[in-house]
Structure formats: structure tokens, C-alpha cells
N, C-alpha and C positions, 0 to 999 in steps of 0.2 A: 187310383187312391195312393198318395204318395206314402212314402213309407217314414217313420218319424225318425228322426235323429236327435242324437241326446249329447249335448254338451255339458262337461263338466269343469268347473271352476274350483282350483282350490285357492284358498288363501292362509296367510300366516308367514313364517318365514322362507325363505328359498332355499333348497335342497342344501346349496353349500354351507349353510349357515346352521344346520342344526344338528350341530353335535353335542350329545349329552353332555358331554365334560364343561363345555362352553357354556349353552343357555339350557335353561328349562324347558320341558317340552310346551309349545304352545297349542292352546287350542285352535283346529283348523275346523273351517266349515265348508261342506260342500254344498254345490247349488247346482240343480240338474234342472235344464231347461227341455222341452220337449218343443221341438220345432219341424216343420215341412222340411224334409232332406233337401227340395229342392228350391227354397226358399231364396231370392236373390240375396237378401238380407243378412241370413247367414251365412250364405256363400262366401259374400263380399267381404266380412269380418273374418271369416275362416280364411281366406286367401291373405287379406292384409297381413294380418297377424303370422302368418306362416313366411309373408316376405318379408315383413321386418325382420324376423328371426333368423332367416337366411343372412339378409344383409348386415346385421350385427354379427353374427356368427363369422363372415367373411373379412369382415372388420378386423374383428379381434384375430382371427388367423394371420392376418397380413403384419397386423400391428406385433405379434410376437414373432414371425420370421423376420420382418425387418430388424428388431430387437436384437435378437439372436443374433443376426448378422453384423449388428452393429458391433457388440462382445467380441466376435470373433476375428473382424477384422483389423488388418494391421494400419496404421497412419493415422494422423490425428484429423486429416482433412476427410478422410473416409469416412470416420468415425461421427464428425462432425455432419456431413451429407445424409448420412443413415438416421442421426438422431433427428436432423430436420422433417425427414420423411415420416419418423414415427409421430415426431408434433402433429405434420400436415393430416395423418391418418385419424389420429386423437380428436383433433379437431372435427375432423368429418364424423365419428364416431358419435360427438356432442351434437351436430346438427340433427344426426340421425336420430338420437334419444328425444332430441327438441320436436322432430316432426311426427313421433310417435302418437297414436291417439291417446288423447289425456285420459286418465282413468276416472271413473265414476259416473255417476248421472246426474251430477250437480251443475250448476253453469258453471262456464270455467269465465274469466276476464281475459278475453281476447287482446286487450292491451298488453298486459303482463305477459301472457302466450307468447306474441308478437316481439316483445323486448326481449325476452328469455332467446326466442329462436336467434334473432339480431346478433345477439352475445355470442351465439355459436358460430353465427356466418363468418362475424369479424375474425374470429381467433382462427376457424376455417381455412379461409379465403380472402377476404377482403383486404386485411391487415396486410398480406405478402404481397398484395395486387396496389397497395398504397391509396385506398379504396376507404374513405370515411363514410358510415353509415349513419344518418340521422333519422330516429324514430320519434315522432311525437303522438302519442295515443291520447285518446278518452278512454275511460271505463266504459266497457262494453260487453255485458255479459251473453253468451253465447253457450248453446249446446254443446256437448264435445264432440259431435261431428261435424257441425258445421265451424268450430273454433279449428280442429284438423284440415277441414277443407281450405278455409281463410290460410292457414300456415303454408298449406303446399303451392295456394296462388304467390302468396308473398315470397316464397322461397324461388320460384319458376323466375318471378319478375324482378327479383336482385341478382341470381343467378344470370339469367340474360342480360341485363343490365352492365354487369362486371365482364361478363364474357365477350359482347360486342360492342361497347362503347370503346371509343379513342381517346385516350387520356392525354395522349403525343406527351408522355414523361411529366404529365404535370399530375398533381394529386386530383382523384378522383371524387365524387361525393353523391349519394344516392340518399334520396329522401324518402322517407315514409309517413304518411299522415293518414291515422286512422281516427274516423271521427264519424258519429250518427249523423245522418243525411234527412 
């Protein structure tokens, strides 16, 4: 018999925004779900959230370290180079946020989700490589998990195209078309 696991979700303001002087206390909701501890769905969700948390923490740490180095370093060229690295890392943080599992149980418009992720990918990678990203989408309501899976697929395809394509000093273009079939 499986031992039950309890998952607790807190909603309301994030802890860093809960100062008594800055904002009044908001009511919070605590939801407790009991599931089988060895449930693959529960395990997958926990692992995915933990992985996202670690990636976000690593990116934030790297951004802070490079920003501090940019302040300490002497020379305009070095400051500019470190500033470019900070911008690159911020772009990757934007992509990471865009790839995070959408919140809620409601259907998500995959077209809007893909366009948002595309904007983040342009800022983080494609603009630096002189690659244009063209996205044409229709409205396509999907469940949050399906939308995340689609986002991961599109991210992988765009990243591979940008990494492995040879544009021979020409402007490259990647086209994405999302349509019902």
C-alpha cells in the first residue's frame, strides 16, 4: 500500500512582498491534496518545479555575480562586455520564465504562449545571431501541460535551427506556423 503524500500550495503575495508597512495582509488559501507518493504525475510535477526553481536560482546567481564584477572592473570595454553578458543571462532568464508551466487549470491560447516565448528567444539568442524569427499562429486553446510540451518542442526546434544552420554571414530566418490541422 502506498504511503500518501501531501502537497501544499500557498497563494497570496510572495514572501518578499509581505512587509506589514508596505501592504496590508492578504487572505491566503491553503490547499492540501493527498495523492499516492509514487504517483508518476505527482513525482513529475515535483521534479519539474524543483528543476525550474534550481535553474531560476542559478541564473539569478550568475546575473548577480556578473553584475557585481561589472561594477568592480576597470575599463569601459570590460564593463561593456560584462554588461552584454548580463543582458544575455537576462534573456535566458526570460526564456526560462516563458517555458515554465503555465499556471491554472484553464485552457491557454498556445498561439499567444508561442509568440511570448518567441519574443524571449529573440532577445536572448536570435537577435545576437542576426536571425529573424517569424511566427504565424492561429488561436489554439490547449491544456496547460500540453501547452508547455508544445513550448518545449518549439524551443528545441528553434534552438537547433539557430545552432546548426549555416547562414554564411547572411541574415537567417526561422519560420514557425501554428495552425489547426
